[in-house]
C-alpha positions in Angstrom: 0.6 -27.7 36.1 -0.1 -31.1 37.6 -3.8 -31.6 38.1 -6.6 -34.2 38.0 -8.0 -34.8 34.5 -9.9 -37.6 32.7 -8.4 -40.5 30.9 -10.3 -42.4 28.2 -9.5 -46.1 27.6 -9.8 -46.4 23.8 -10.1 -50.2 23.9 -13.1 -50.2 26.2 -14.8 -47.2 24.4 -17.7 -48.1 22.1 -18.2 -44.6 20.8 -21.7 -44.3 22.2 -21.3 -40.6 22.9 -23.0 -40.6 26.3 -19.9 -39.1 27.9 -19.9 -36.3 25.3 -23.5 -35.5 26.2 -22.6 -35.6 29.9 -19.7 -33.2 29.5 -21.3 -29.8 29.9 -18.0 -28.1 29.1 -17.7 -29.6 25.6 -14.3 -31.2 26.4 -15.2 -34.6 24.9 -16.1 -35.4 21.3 -16.5 -38.5 19.2 -13.7 -38.9 16.6 -13.6 -41.9 14.3 -16.0 -43.8 16.5 -14.1 -43.2 19.8 -14.5 -40.7 22.6 -11.6 -38.2 22.7 -10.6 -35.4 25.1 -10.7 -32.6 22.6 -9.7 -29.8 24.9 -7.7 -30.4 28.1 -8.4 -26.8 29.2 -12.1 -27.5 29.0 -12.0 -30.4 31.4 -12.8 -29.3 34.9 -11.7 -32.6 36.5 -15.0 -33.1 38.2 -15.9 -36.2 36.2 -19.6 -35.9 35.2 -18.6 -38.2 32.3 -17.4 -41.0 34.5 -20.7 -42.4 35.8 -22.3 -41.8 32.4 -20.0 -44.2 30.6 -21.7 -47.6 30.3 -18.4 -49.3 29.5 -16.4 -47.9 32.5 -13.9 -46.5 29.9 -13.2 -43.2 31.7 -11.0 -42.7 34.8 -9.1 -39.9 36.5 -5.3 -39.4 36.3 -2.9 -36.9 37.8 -0.6 -35.4 35.1 0.7 -32.3 33.5 -2.2 -30.4 31.8 -3.2 -26.8 31.2 -5.4 -25.2 33.8 -9.2 -25.4 33.5 -10.2 -22.3 31.5 -13.7 -21.4 32.7 -13.9 -18.2 30.6 -13.1 -20.1 27.4 -15.7 -22.8 28.3 -18.4 -20.2 28.9 -17.5 -18.4 25.6 -17.7 -21.7 23.7 -21.0 -22.6 25.2 -22.4 -19.1 24.4 -21.2 -19.4 20.8 -22.8 -22.8 20.4 -26.2 -21.4 21.7 -26.0 -18.5 19.4 -25.2 -20.7 16.4 -28.1 -23.0 17.2 -30.5 -20.1 17.6 -29.6 -18.5 14.3 -31.9 -19.5 11.4 -30.0 -21.1 8.6 -31.3 -19.1 5.6 -29.9 -21.8 3.2 -32.7 -24.1 4.4 -35.6 -21.7 4.2 -36.3 -21.6 0.4 -36.3 -23.9 -2.6 -34.4 -21.6 -4.9 -30.7 -21.9 -5.7 -29.0 -19.4 -3.5 -25.9 -21.1 -2.2 -25.5 -23.6 0.6 -25.8 -27.4 0.4 -28.9 -28.3 -1.8 -29.4 -31.3 0.4 -29.9 -29.2 3.5 -32.7 -27.0 2.2 -36.0 -27.3 4.0 -38.9 -29.0 2.1 -42.3 -30.2 2.8 -43.0 -33.5 0.9 -46.2 -35.0 -0.6 -46.3 -38.4 -2.2 -48.1 -40.3 -5.0 -48.6 -44.0 -4.5 -46.6 -46.2 -6.9 -46.5 -50.0 -7.4 -43.0 -51.4 -6.8 -41.4 -54.1 -8.9 -42.6 -57.7 -8.3 -45.7 -56.8 -6.2 -49.3 -55.7 -6.8 -49.5 -53.8 -3.5 -49.1 -50.0 -3.8 -46.7 -48.5 -1.3 -45.9 -45.0 -0.4 -43.1 -43.2 1.6 -44.4 -41.6 4.7 -41.6 -39.1 5.0 -43.2 -35.6 5.1 -40.2 -33.3 5.4 -36.6 -32.7 4.4 -33.8 -32.7 5.6 -33.9 -35.5 8.1 -30.4 -35.5 9.4 -30.2 -33.9 12.9 -27.1 -32.0 11.8 -28.8 -30.5 8.7 -32.3 -29.8 10.0 -33.1 -26.1 10.9 -34.0 -25.5 14.5 -37.1 -23.7 13.4 -39.3 -24.8 10.5 -43.0 -24.6 9.8 -43.4 -28.4 9.9 -42.4 -28.5 13.6 -45.5 -26.7 14.7 -47.8 -29.1 16.6 -45.7 -32.0 15.3 -45.2 -35.4 16.8 -41.4 -35.7 16.6 -39.6 -38.9 15.7 -35.9 -39.1 16.6 -34.4 -42.3 15.3 -31.0 -43.9 15.0 -30.4 -44.3 11.3 -30.0 -48.1 11.4 -33.5 -48.6 12.7 -35.2 -48.0 9.4 -33.1 -50.8 7.8 -33.7 -53.3 10.6 -37.4 -52.8 11.1 -39.4 -53.6 7.9 -42.5 -51.5 8.5 -40.6 -48.4 9.8 -42.4 -46.0 7.5 -45.9 -47.2 8.4 -45.3 -47.7 12.1 -43.0 -44.8 13.0 -42.5 -42.2 10.2 -46.2 -41.9 9.4 -47.7 -38.7 10.9 -44.3 -37.7 12.4 -41.6 -35.2 11.7 -38.5 -37.4 11.4 -34.9 -36.7 12.5 -32.2 -39.3 12.2 -28.6 -39.6 13.3 -25.9 -42.0 14.6 -24.3 -41.0 17.9 -21.3 -43.3 17.2 -20.4 -42.0 13.8 -21.4 -38.4 14.0 -19.1 -35.9 15.7 -20.5 -33.5 18.3 -23.4 -33.4 20.7 -27.0 -33.8 19.5 -28.5 -32.7 22.8 -27.8 -29.0 22.3 -29.5 -28.8 18.9 -32.3 -31.0 20.0 -32.9 -28.8 23.0 -33.2 -25.8 20.8 -35.7 -27.6 18.5 -37.8 -28.6 21.5 -37.6 -25.2 23.2 -38.3 -23.1 20.1 -41.2 -25.1 18.6 -44.6 -26.2 19.8 -44.2 -30.0 19.6 -46.8 -32.4 20.8 -44.8 -35.5 21.6 -41.4 -37.2 21.0 -40.7 -40.8 20.0 -37.2 -42.2 20.3 -36.4 -45.3 18.2 -33.0 -46.8 18.7 -31.2 -50.1 18.2 -30.4 -52.6 21.0 -26.6 -52.1 20.6 -24.9 -50.2 23.5 -23.6 -47.3 21.3 -27.2 -46.5 20.3 -27.9 -45.5 24.0 -26.3 -42.2 23.1 -29.3 -41.3 21.0 -31.7 -41.9 23.8 -29.5 -40.1 26.3 -29.2 -37.0 23.9 -33.0 -36.7 23.5 -33.7 -37.1 27.2 -31.0 -34.5 28.0 -32.4 -32.1 25.4 -35.9 -32.5 26.8 -34.7 -31.8 30.3 -32.7 -28.8 29.2 -35.6 -27.4 27.2 -37.9 -27.1 30.2 -40.8 -28.6 28.2 -43.1 -31.3 29.6 -43.8 -33.6 26.6 -44.9 -37.2 26.2 -41.8 -39.3 25.5 -41.8 -42.8 24.1 -38.7 -45.0 23.8 -38.7 -48.0 21.3 -35.7 -50.4 21.1 -35.3 -52.5 18.0 -33.3 -55.7 17.8 -30.7 -56.2 15.1 -33.1 -58.8 13.5 -35.9 -56.3 13.3 -38.1 -57.0 16.3 -39.4 -54.5 18.9 -37.7 -55.5 22.1 -39.2 -52.7 24.2 -41.7 -49.9 23.8 -42.4 -47.7 26.8 -43.4 -44.2 27.8 -40.9 -42.5 30.1 -40.7 -39.5 32.3 -37.8 -37.1 31.9 
């Protein structure tokens, strides 16, 4: 059938992932750093993704495409919610029982050590494992009464005192909205909804694609129905704090 459907300009697309977050039907994903229409039958042609795109890389076109399949969209959304709500037993214990060892849930304690070429003792402030958003379980004991840090993974390399100024006393989750496939907001929404968090800090880079991280967290917080203090910090590529503000969602 001939119908209205979205068109993505690959040259303009920066892969920020904001359109994927805005698409409630799950029609858009990020593949090899670019937004892609994954399922034509998931696109309803209403264009929630158009105003979300900061690069104006999405437009409408009239062309041959399969009809919008609402039933398939609802089934897909239900399957995602069920998957996120299920505890991942491979992450709950320290024993060797299958699953990726790097995804098993741990609480971490540290001893101070003196690095090479300095007399000053340093210590990692990371208090839990895993840290990747894709790997972390949606429910874990360390989330209870936690101050949550959601950071773009480049921030820790750009900002020299990242452990002391951001990771310390926080539960840390990291990701890259440009390089990772999928939508962070659904999983983050479940983490926020299912746990008794105290606050959320978002740390992102100044580059446009990093806006996808901020958008995902704000979307997740809105979807969760929780009212939490939310701080947004933007880091420059040369390691300076450009902005630090508390926002309402």
